[in-house]
N, C-alpha and C positions, 0 to 999 in steps of 0.2 A: 622132387628134391626142392627144399626151400631156397629162396634167393639169399645169397650171403650179403651181409653188410660189411664193407671194408673200411668203415670210418675209423676203426681201431684195430688194424691188422697186427698180426703177430709174426715173429720170425719162425722159420721152420725148425722143428725139434725132432730128435731121433725117434722118440716114442710115438709121436703123432704120425711121423712119416712112415714108420714101420707098418702101422695099421692101414694107411693109405695104399701102400705098396702091395697089400694082400688082395686088392680089388681085381676082379676078373675084367678082361678087356671087352670091347676096345677101350683104350685109355687115351685121352686127349690131354696133352701137356702144352700149355700156352705160357710163354715167357714175355713179359712186358718190360721195356726198358725204362729207366728213370726219366722223368719229365718235369720240367718247371714251366709254369705259365709264362708265356712270352718267348719261349724258345722256338726256333724255326721248325724243329721236328714236331710231329703231331702228338696229341695227348695219348695216354694209355687207352682211353676209350676208343680213339680213332684207330690205334694199332690193333686192338681187339676186334673192332668191327671189320677191319680189312682181312683178318685171319680166319674168321668164321667160315666164309665161302671155301677157303682152302681146306679147312678141316672137313667140311661137308663133302668136298670132292674126293678127298682121300678115303673117307668112309665108304662112299659110293663105289669108288674104284676097287675096294676090297670086299665088295659084296654085302655090305651092311644095308638092311632094308631102309627105304626112304622114310617111312613112318618112324622107324626106330632112330634114324639119324636126326630127325626133327625133334624128337623127344630128348635125345641125348644132349643136343646143342642148345636147347631152350634156356637153361640157366645162364649160358654164355650170352645169349641174346638179351636177357634181362639185365645182366651185369653191365652191358654197354651203357645203360641209362643211369648207372649209379653215379651220383655227383662226385663221389670221392675219386673216381677214375679220371674225371675231367679236371679236377682241381689241382692235380700235380702231386708228384712224390719224388723225393731225392733218391728213392730206392727202387730197385727192380721188384717185380712181383711175379710169382708163379701161380698159375691156376691149374688145378687138377680136376679133370672131369671124366667120369665113367658112368655106367649105368647105376652104380651104387655109391659113388663118391663125387662130391663137389666141394673143393677146399681152395682157399686163397691164402697165400703166405707172402711175406716180404723177405727180401734177400739182401745181404750186406754187400754182395759183389754185383757189379753192373753186368747186365746181359742184353744182347741185341734181341729184337722182336723175333719170335719164332713160334711155330706150331708143329707138333709131332703127334701122329696117330700110330699106335702100335699095341702090342699085347700087354705092355706094362708102361708105367709112367717113365718119362725121360728125366732121370735124376742124376746121372753120373757127373754132370758138370756142377751139381749142387753139393757134391760130397763134402767140399771144404766148409760148407755152412754148418756141418754137424761137429766140426772140430774146434769151433771158436770157443774161447773161454767164457764162462758165465758172467765174468766181470773182469775188468782190467782198468788201468789208470793211464792217463795222458798227462805228462808234465810239460806245459807250455812255457818256454824260457824266453826271456828278454832281459836286458839290463834295467828296463823301466818297470817291469812287472813279471811276476812269476805266478802261474795259476796251476793248480792240480785239479784234474777232473776224474771223477769215478764214472766209468762207463759200463752199462749193462744193456744188452740188446741194442735198440736204436736210441737210447736215451743217455745223456751225459749231464752230470751235475757237478758244480764246483764244490771243492772240499777245502775247508780252512786248514792251513798249516798251523802247527802248534805255536803258542805264544813265544815271542822272542826270535822267531825266524824272520830275517829281513825280507821285505817284499821287493826292494829295488837295490841296485848297486850303490846309489847315493846313501840310502838308508843304512846299508851295511858298513860303509866306510866313513860316512859323515865328513866328507870334505867338500869345500866350496868350489874348488876348481878341478873337476875331474881330469885325470891324465889324458883322456882321449881328446880333450880340447887343446892340448899343447900343440904348437906348430912352430916351424921355422920358415924362413923364406930364402930363396936363392934367386939370383938374377935369371930372367927368362932368356932362353936361347932363341935362335932364329926360327925354330919350328913352332914357337908358341904364339905367333901372330902378335896381336896387340896387347897381350897380357904383360903386366909390369913385373910380375913375380910368380914363382911356382911354389905352392904350399907342399910341405911334406912333414910327416910326424917324425920325431926323433926315435931312433931305435930303442933307446932306454925308456922313452915314454911308452912305447908299445909294449915293452917287456913289463913295465910296472902295471900297465892296464891289465895285461893277461894275468899277472900275479894277483891283483886285486879281484879280478873276475873269478879266478880260481878260489879265492878265499870266500867270496860271496856264494858261489855255487856249492862249495863244501858245506857251508852252513845250511843251505837249502836242502842238500842231500841228507843231512842228519835229520832234518825235520820231516822230509818225505818218508824216511825209513821208520819214523815213529808212527806214521799213518798206515803205510803199506807194510804190514807185519807178516802177512801170510806169504810163505816162500813160493807158492805156485801161482800168484797173481802177477801177470805181466805188467811192466811199466814201459810206456812208449814215450820217447822224447820228441818234442816238436819245437823247432826254432831255426834260426839261421845257422849256417854251417859252423861258424866260429864258436858260437855259444854252445852248440851241441858238442863240439870237439872238446872244449874246455871242461864242460860238465862231465863228460865221460872220463877225462883224465884224472878227475878228483873223486868221482863217485865210488863208493864201496858197496852199492846196492846189488844184491843177487837177483833182483827182479828185473833189472834193466835189460831190455832187448838190444841186440847188436845193431839193429837197423832202426831208423827213426823217420820222422817227418821233417824234411828239410824245407824251410821257408818261414817267413814271419807270420805266425798264426794270428788271425783276427777273429777271436772267439765270439765276439759280440755279433759278427756278421756271417761267419762261415762255420758255425758249429757242426752242421751236417757234413760239410766238406772235410773238416778235420777228422770227424768220426769215420767217414768213409776211407780216408787215407790211412787211418790207424788200423782199420780192418785189412787193408792191403798189406801193411807191415806184418800183421799177425798171420795172414795167409802165407806170406813169403817165409816167415820163420817156421811155420808148420811144414811147409814143403821140404825145407832143409832137414828138419828133424825126421820126417818120414823117410826121406831118401837115405839118411844115415841108418835108420832102423832097418830098412829093407836090406841094405848091404850087409849089415851085421847078422840079420836073420839068415840070409843066403849062406854066409860063411859058417854059421854055427848050427844050422838045422840039417837034419838028415835029408838026403835028396828025395825021399818018399814023402816028405812033408813040405817041400818047397818046389813049386812048379812054375815054369815060364811058358807053358803051352796052353793056348786058350781053350782048346777042346776039353782037356781034363780039368782045367780050372772051372769052366762053366758047369761041367757035370758035378764037380765037388760043391759048387755053390748051391745047386739045386738040392744036394744031399745034406746041406747044412754043415759041411766040413771046413769051410773057409773062415779062418779067424781074421785075417787081414788081407785085403785085396788092393793091389797097386795097378793102376791103369795108365797107359800111355796117353797123355792129353791130346796128342796130335794124330791119333789113329782111330778109325772106326772100322768095324767089320759088319757090313750090312748083308743079312741073309734072313731067310725064313727059318724059323726054329720051332719045333714041336717036341714036347717031352712029357709023357704021362698025360695029365689033364691040362697042361699048359698049351695054349693056342696062340700062335704068332699071327697077328692080323697084318699079313703082308710082310715084306722085308723090314727088319729092324736091326738096330745096333746091338750085336751080341755082347760087346763090352758093357753096354748099359744094362743088358739083361743079367749079366754076371754081377753087376753092382746091386741091382734090385734084389736078387736072390741072396746075396751076401748079407744085405741089410735086414731082409725079412727074417733071416736066421741069426740075427744079433751079431753079425760080423761087422767089421769096419772097412771103409773104402777110402782110398786116397788117389787123386790124379796127380801124376808127376810129368814134368817135361820129358820129351823123348830122350834127351841127352842124359837124364838121370836113370832111365830104365836099363836093366842089365841087357847089354847087347842090342839095345833099341827094341826090345820085344813089345808085343801088344799089351801083355798083362803078366803079372806075377802074383803068386798067392802063397801065403803061409797057412798051412792046414792045421786044424785042431788035432787031427789023427789021420 
């Protein structure tokens, strides 16, 4: 197999992953955590170097020939010397290595370093990567600047709002003495030490500021809706809590997600961090949506097409009958499994195996917190037939 160059890595995609998952074992899955130069934690190259001996040991323990192990892990050995692995990345990476596959992808969610050897690639934790939207927007709010970002994959670019949309509160209201600068003073009490007076804003001043802020963000919202016209493209708000709350109170956008990024965004210095937090918001939204869909499917679907027992779910996954698979994120079932031509290289997570077979047969997979699973079950599946 040729050595991969990861200078321009890509995000994992359903079609490509489906082909990878068809590979025969043994399958080695390596997860590399994000790393920035200067951090105390080691680089991705150092993490990979430390995991190769563990992968070799697992293969040997499972009866894989020593010569075959060396050949299988050789691409990983070469990858350690790739400069891109030492230079740092804001994103986690997954490496898939088998006798017929060697692929590297980047991931929008952070993962701890790990290596897994089994009969199939360990992908259940990556299922959320396949439900991310192809594009979405981030609206970064502040009274001094409003910026709209169009995001796709690991890239974000600023988008100009239509002419006439104010960029600041002062521009919108065109007054010289903003209401938030108004103040009164009262005599200091004994608890204030050497202070001569205590500043406080007038209630009416705060109310006027909120009204003006609402007018400003209402104008911004109209401009944003001219840009974000498609109804299925999510819009994520980013800003301090008060600004986000005021914007939500005046917005009429159908694209606006109920959760946002709370904090003052510094887009010039922290673009990758803002993008990472936006993906966190999107994943949380998807989990809520999938949990609701699962409950609805359970109520409306005939018992023969909805199962919460792992054994029949796994059997149906191999048969290509699982349309949607829901997995308990806090549970694993580690066993040896063989079915037909499938060989389990030692004990492996049967929930992961169910996810692999569901994806291979064009089904969808979602991990949910245990509290969202029906009766805390390991897995649930909506069958095609």
